[in-house]
BATI-467943 format. One line per field, with one value per atom (N, C-alpha, C): x, y, z; residue in one letter; atom name; residue number from 1. Coordinates in steps of 0.05 Angstrom, whole numbers, padded with zeros to 5 digits. Example, Ala and Ser with C-alpha at 12.3 -4.5 7.8 and 13.67 -1.06 7.14 Angstrom:
u (00264:00246:00264:00257:00273:00258)
v (-00114:-00090:-00066:-00045:-00021:00001)
w (00156:00156:00156:00142:00143:00157)
residuo (a:a:a:s:s:s)
atomo (N:CA:C:N:CA:C)
num (1:1:1:2:2:2)
REM end
This chain:
u (00019:00001:00020:00007:00022:00018:00039:00036:00046:00061:00074:00099:00117:00141:00164:00181:00207:00222:00245:00262:00275:00278:00292:00268:00243:00223:00213:00216:00208:00182:00158:00135:00135:00146:00144:00160:00181:00198:00182:00158:00144:00121:00120:00099:00109:00089:00100:00097:00110:00112:00083:00065:00038:00023:00028:00018:00022:00050:00061:00051:00045:00036:00009:-00006:-00034:-00039:-00022:-00020:-00018:00003:00007:-00018:-00026:-00050:-00072:-00077:-00098:-00096:-00073:-00063:-00066:-00056:-00058:-00088:-00103:-00132:-00145:-00138:-00152:-00145:-00124:-00113:-00127:-00127:-00144:-00173:-00186:-00215:-00221:-00200:-00204:-00200:-00180:-00175:-00202:-00210:-00236:-00259:-00264:-00285:-00285:-00258:-00254:-00259:-00253:-00253:-00283:-00301:-00327:-00341:-00336:-00347:-00345:-00322:-00315:-00332:-00334:-00352:-00380:-00392:-00420:-00423:-00403:-00406:-00408:-00390:-00392:-00418:-00422:-00453:-00476:-00475:-00495:-00495:-00469:-00467:-00476:-00470:-00481:-00510:-00521:-00550:-00563:-00552:-00567:-00562:-00537:-00540:-00558:-00560:-00578:-00608:-00614:-00641:-00646:-00623:-00629:-00632:-00615:-00619:-00650:-00657:-00686:-00711:-00704:-00724:-00722:-00698:-00696:-00708:-00705:-00718:-00744:-00760:-00789:-00798:-00780:-00791:-00791:-00769:-00766:-00791:-00795:-00817:-00845:-00844:-00876:-00876:-00854:-00855:-00858:-00847:-00851:-00878:-00892:-00912:-00939:-00935:-00961:-00962:-00944:-00945:-00954:-00944:-00948:-00977:-00988:-01014:-01034:-01027:-01044:-01043:-01019:-01016:-01035:-01034:-01048:-01080:-01087:-01116:-01122:-01105:-01110:-01108:-01097:-01096:-01119:-01129:-01157:-01179:-01177:-01200:-01200:-01176:-01175:-01185:-01178:-01189:-01219:-01225:-01256:-01269:-01261:-01270:-01268:-01245:-01245:-01262:-01268:-01287:-01315:-01321:-01350:-01353:-01329:-01333:-01335:-01322:-01325:-01353:-01365:-01394:-01412:-01409:-01431:-01425:-01400:-01394:-01403:-01401:-01410:-01439:-01455:-01485:-01492:-01481:-01488:-01482:-01460:-01456:-01474:-01478:-01498:-01530:-01536:-01562:-01565:-01545:-01546:-01546:-01534:-01529:-01553)
v (-00022:00002:00027:00047:00070:00083:00088:00098:00128:00131:00158:00160:00178:00182:00168:00159:00149:00168:00160:00179:00200:00182:00197:00214:00216:00231:00217:00193:00180:00164:00169:00155:00126:00120:00093:00075:00083:00065:00046:00062:00048:00032:00031:00012:-00015:-00031:-00060:-00061:-00079:-00083:-00087:-00100:-00104:-00079:-00060:-00034:-00017:-00017:-00003:-00013:-00039:-00052:-00042:-00043:-00033:-00005:00012:00040:00045:00032:00030:00023:00002:-00007:00012:00025:00042:00068:00080:00099:00095:00071:00064:00063:00050:00043:00070:00092:00120:00130:00132:00145:00131:00104:00091:00099:00098:00108:00137:00152:00180:00185:00169:00170:00157:00137:00125:00139:00155:00176:00197:00206:00229:00219:00196:00181:00176:00168:00162:00187:00213:00238:00247:00242:00246:00230:00205:00188:00195:00200:00212:00234:00254:00280:00274:00257:00251:00237:00218:00203:00223:00244:00268:00278:00287:00298:00283:00257:00237:00233:00232:00233:00257:00277:00303:00303:00293:00291:00274:00252:00230:00240:00260:00267:00288:00303:00320:00305:00284:00269:00258:00248:00237:00257:00281:00307:00311:00314:00320:00298:00273:00248:00250:00260:00265:00289:00309:00330:00323:00309:00299:00279:00263:00240:00256:00275:00289:00303:00312:00331:00315:00286:00271:00258:00251:00239:00255:00282:00299:00297:00299:00299:00270:00248:00220:00216:00224:00222:00239:00259:00276:00260:00249:00232:00210:00198:00171:00180:00200:00206:00216:00229:00231:00208:00189:00163:00146:00148:00135:00145:00175:00189:00181:00180:00171:00141:00130:00098:00099:00110:00110:00125:00143:00156:00135:00122:00104:00081:00069:00052:00060:00083:00097:00099:00107:00112:00083:00061:00035:00028:00032:00024:00037:00065:00077:00076:00070:00063:00039:00022:-00009:-00011:00008:00005:00017:00040:00051:00033:00017:00000:-00023:-00034:-00055:-00048:-00023:-00017:-00009:-00005:-00003:-00026:-00047:-00069:-00092)
w (00001:00002:00004:-00007:-00009:00016:00034:00057:00060:00040:00044:00024:00026:00012:00028:00009:00023:00033:00052:00058:00035:00011:-00010:-00025:-00015:-00033:-00054:-00062:-00086:-00077:-00089:-00082:-00089:-00112:-00126:-00112:-00093:-00080:-00061:-00048:-00027:-00040:-00065:-00079:-00086:-00085:-00093:-00123:-00136:-00166:-00177:-00165:-00171:-00173:-00151:-00152:-00173:-00181:-00202:-00233:-00234:-00259:-00259:-00236:-00237:-00247:-00233:-00241:-00271:-00282:-00308:-00326:-00321:-00336:-00336:-00310:-00308:-00322:-00322:-00342:-00370:-00377:-00405:-00413:-00399:-00405:-00403:-00387:-00387:-00412:-00420:-00446:-00470:-00471:-00494:-00494:-00470:-00468:-00478:-00471:-00480:-00509:-00518:-00549:-00562:-00551:-00566:-00560:-00542:-00541:-00556:-00563:-00584:-00612:-00619:-00644:-00648:-00627:-00630:-00635:-00621:-00626:-00657:-00670:-00694:-00714:-00707:-00724:-00722:-00699:-00697:-00710:-00713:-00726:-00754:-00768:-00795:-00803:-00786:-00788:-00792:-00776:-00778:-00805:-00814:-00837:-00861:-00857:-00884:-00881:-00860:-00856:-00868:-00862:-00873:-00903:-00915:-00942:-00955:-00942:-00952:-00952:-00930:-00928:-00952:-00958:-00981:-01007:-01013:-01035:-01035:-01013:-01010:-01020:-01005:-01014:-01044:-01057:-01086:-01099:-01093:-01107:-01102:-01082:-01080:-01097:-01097:-01117:-01143:-01154:-01182:-01187:-01171:-01176:-01178:-01160:-01160:-01184:-01196:-01222:-01244:-01242:-01263:-01265:-01241:-01242:-01248:-01247:-01256:-01287:-01303:-01330:-01339:-01325:-01332:-01327:-01305:-01298:-01316:-01327:-01346:-01371:-01380:-01406:-01405:-01382:-01379:-01380:-01369:-01368:-01400:-01417:-01442:-01460:-01454:-01468:-01461:-01435:-01431:-01445:-01446:-01460:-01492:-01504:-01529:-01535:-01516:-01516:-01514:-01494:-01490:-01517:-01528:-01550:-01576:-01576:-01603:-01596:-01571:-01566:-01574:-01565:-01571:-01600:-01613:-01641:-01658:-01648:-01661:-01657:-01629:-01628:-01643:-01645:-01661:-01690:-01698:-01724:-01734:-01717:-01724:-01728:-01711:-01713:-01740:-01749:-01774:-01798:-01796:-01815:-01819:-01795:-01790:-01801:-01795:-01802:-01835:-01847:-01878:-01891:-01880:-01894:-01890)
residuo (m:m:m:l:l:l:t:t:t:g:g:g:k:k:k:a:a:a:p:p:p:d:d:d:g:g:g:n:n:n:v:v:v:f:f:f:s:s:s:t:t:t:m:m:m:d:d:d:p:p:p:a:a:a:q:q:q:i:i:i:a:a:a:l:l:l:l:l:l:i:i:i:v:v:v:i:i:i:i:i:i:g:g:g:l:l:l:t:t:t:i:i:i:l:l:l:l:l:l:v:v:v:v:v:v:l:l:l:g:g:g:v:v:v:q:q:q:s:s:s:f:f:f:f:f:f:i:i:i:l:l:l:k:k:k:e:e:e:l:l:l:r:r:r:k:k:k:t:t:t:l:l:l:e:e:e:k:k:k:a:a:a:n:n:n:k:k:k:v:v:v:l:l:l:d:d:d:n:n:n:t:t:t:e:e:e:e:e:e:i:i:i:t:t:t:e:e:e:s:s:s:v:v:v:s:s:s:g:g:g:p:p:p:v:v:v:s:s:s:s:s:s:l:l:l:s:s:s:a:a:a:i:i:i:m:m:m:m:m:m:g:g:g:l:l:l:k:k:k:t:t:t:g:g:g:a:a:a:s:s:s:l:l:l:a:a:a:s:s:s:i:i:i:f:f:f:g:g:g:g:g:g:k:k:k:k:k:k:k:k:k:g:g:g:s:s:s:n:n:n:g:g:g)
atomo (N:CA:C:N:CA:C:N:CA:C:N:CA:C:N:CA:C:N:CA:C:N:CA:C:N:CA:C:N:CA:C:N:CA:C:N:CA:C:N:CA:C:N:CA:C:N:CA:C:N:CA:C:N:CA:C:N:CA:C:N:CA:C:N:CA:C:N:CA:C:N:CA:C:N:CA:C:N:CA:C:N:CA:C:N:CA:C:N:CA:C:N:CA:C:N:CA:C:N:CA:C:N:CA:C:N:CA:C:N:CA:C:N:CA:C:N:CA:C:N:CA:C:N:CA:C:N:CA:C:N:CA:C:N:CA:C:N:CA:C:N:CA:C:N:CA:C:N:CA:C:N:CA:C:N:CA:C:N:CA:C:N:CA:C:N:CA:C:N:CA:C:N:CA:C:N:CA:C:N:CA:C:N:CA:C:N:CA:C:N:CA:C:N:CA:C:N:CA:C:N:CA:C:N:CA:C:N:CA:C:N:CA:C:N:CA:C:N:CA:C:N:CA:C:N:CA:C:N:CA:C:N:CA:C:N:CA:C:N:CA:C:N:CA:C:N:CA:C:N:CA:C:N:CA:C:N:CA:C:N:CA:C:N:CA:C:N:CA:C:N:CA:C:N:CA:C:N:CA:C:N:CA:C:N:CA:C:N:CA:C:N:CA:C:N:CA:C:N:CA:C:N:CA:C:N:CA:C:N:CA:C:N:CA:C:N:CA:C:N:CA:C:N:CA:C:N:CA:C:N:CA:C:N:CA:C:N:CA:C:N:CA:C:N:CA:C:N:CA:C:N:CA:C)
num (1:1:1:2:2:2:3:3:3:4:4:4:5:5:5:6:6:6:7:7:7:8:8:8:9:9:9:10:10:10:11:11:11:12:12:12:13:13:13:14:14:14:15:15:15:16:16:16:17:17:17:18:18:18:19:19:19:20:20:20:21:21:21:22:22:22:23:23:23:24:24:24:25:25:25:26:26:26:27:27:27:28:28:28:29:29:29:30:30:30:31:31:31:32:32:32:33:33:33:34:34:34:35:35:35:36:36:36:37:37:37:38:38:38:39:39:39:40:40:40:41:41:41:42:42:42:43:43:43:44:44:44:45:45:45:46:46:46:47:47:47:48:48:48:49:49:49:50:50:50:51:51:51:52:52:52:53:53:53:54:54:54:55:55:55:56:56:56:57:57:57:58:58:58:59:59:59:60:60:60:61:61:61:62:62:62:63:63:63:64:64:64:65:65:65:66:66:66:67:67:67:68:68:68:69:69:69:70:70:70:71:71:71:72:72:72:73:73:73:74:74:74:75:75:75:76:76:76:77:77:77:78:78:78:79:79:79:80:80:80:81:81:81:82:82:82:83:83:83:84:84:84:85:85:85:86:86:86:87:87:87:88:88:88:89:89:89:90:90:90:91:91:91:92:92:92:93:93:93:94:94:94:95:95:95:96:96:96:97:97:97:98:98:98:99:99:99:100:100:100:101:101:101)
REM end
C-alpha cells in the first residue's frame, strides 16, 4: 500500500511491483478510453453529416418524382380518354354500318 514518501522523496519506492503495474495499466486504459471517446465523437459527427446529405437526396428524389408523376398522370388520362373515344366511335360506327347492310 502507498503509505507516504520514502526518505529519498520517491513515491514509487514504497509501492509494490503489482501496484506499479496496476497503475500503469490504469493510466494506459484511461488514455485509450479518452482516445476512443474522441474518435467516437468524430464518427458520430460524420454520420450526422452523411444523414443530412442522404435526407437532401431523398427530398430531391421526392420532388423529381412528383414533377414527373404529374405529366405522366395527365398523359395517362388523355390516353384513357382517347381509348374511350375510340371505343365509342367503333360502337356507333359499327351500328351505322350494320343498319345499312
